[in-house]
C-alpha positions as CSV (number, residue, x, y, z in Angstrom):
1,M,-53.4,21.1,-24.0
2,K,-51.7,21.7,-20.6
3,N,-53.9,22.3,-17.6
4,F,-52.9,24.6,-14.7
5,W,-53.9,24.5,-11.0
6,Y,-55.6,27.6,-9.8
7,L,-55.6,28.1,-6.0
8,R,-58.2,30.2,-4.3
9,I,-57.5,30.9,-0.6
10,G,-60.3,32.1,1.7
11,D,-62.4,34.8,-0.1
12,D,-60.1,35.2,-3.1
13,T,-62.0,35.7,-6.3
14,L,-61.3,33.6,-9.4
15,D,-59.3,36.6,-10.8
16,E,-57.1,36.5,-7.7
17,A,-56.4,32.8,-7.8
18,L,-52.8,31.8,-7.9
19,R,-51.6,29.7,-10.9
20,F,-49.4,26.7,-10.5
21,A,-48.0,24.2,-13.0
22,Q,-48.4,21.3,-10.5
23,K,-50.9,20.3,-7.9
24,V,-48.1,19.7,-5.3
25,D,-47.0,23.3,-5.6
26,A,-50.5,24.7,-5.1
27,V,-51.0,22.5,-2.0
28,S,-47.6,23.6,-0.6
29,E,-48.6,27.2,-0.9
30,Y,-51.9,26.6,0.8
31,R,-50.1,24.7,3.6
32,R,-47.7,27.6,4.1
33,V,-50.6,30.1,4.5
34,A,-52.8,27.9,6.6
35,K,-50.0,27.0,9.0
36,E,-49.1,30.6,9.4
37,L,-52.7,31.5,10.3
38,A,-53.0,28.5,12.6
39,Q,-50.2,29.9,14.7
40,Y,-52.7,32.7,15.5
41,G,-55.7,30.5,16.1
42,Q,-57.2,31.2,12.7
43,A,-58.4,28.7,10.1
44,I,-58.7,29.2,6.3
45,D,-60.0,26.9,3.6
46,A,-59.0,26.9,-0.1
47,S,-60.1,25.5,-3.4
48,L,-58.3,24.2,-6.4
49,H,-59.6,24.7,-10.0
50,I,-58.1,22.9,-13.0
51,A,-58.1,24.7,-16.3
52,P,-55.9,25.4,-19.3
53,S,-56.2,29.1,-18.8
54,R,-57.5,31.7,-16.3
55,A,-60.3,32.5,-18.7
56,E,-61.6,29.0,-18.5
57,V,-61.6,28.6,-14.7
58,V,-65.1,27.9,-13.4
59,E,-66.6,28.8,-10.0
60,Y,-67.1,25.2,-8.9
61,P,-63.8,23.8,-7.6
62,D,-62.2,20.5,-8.5
63,F,-60.8,20.1,-5.0
64,V,-61.4,21.7,-1.6
65,L,-58.4,22.1,0.9
66,S,-58.4,22.4,4.6
67,L,-55.9,21.9,7.4
68,N,-56.7,19.3,10.0
69,E,-55.9,19.4,13.8
70,S,-52.5,17.7,13.2
71,G,-51.4,20.3,10.7
72,R,-51.9,18.1,7.6
73,V,-53.6,19.3,4.4
74,V,-56.8,17.5,3.7
75,T,-57.6,17.4,0.0
76,E,-61.2,16.5,-0.9
77,Q,-62.4,16.1,-4.5
78,A,-65.5,18.3,-5.0
């Protein structure tokens, strides 16, 4: 069974999480959003949830994402 990567950015609900086939694509989308907000002095965190379908996504994330001072994405396993 294939798992997907569900990206929640900021206050997104699980239903609003974006689905990606690969982790690298989810992290790239977060990087794009976070860097855009950083231009305006704003920071935003995100979480990644691994599941075979949206119905099976649980509240507790598998990874937490943030952008550090140098503009790199920090991925921490939850």
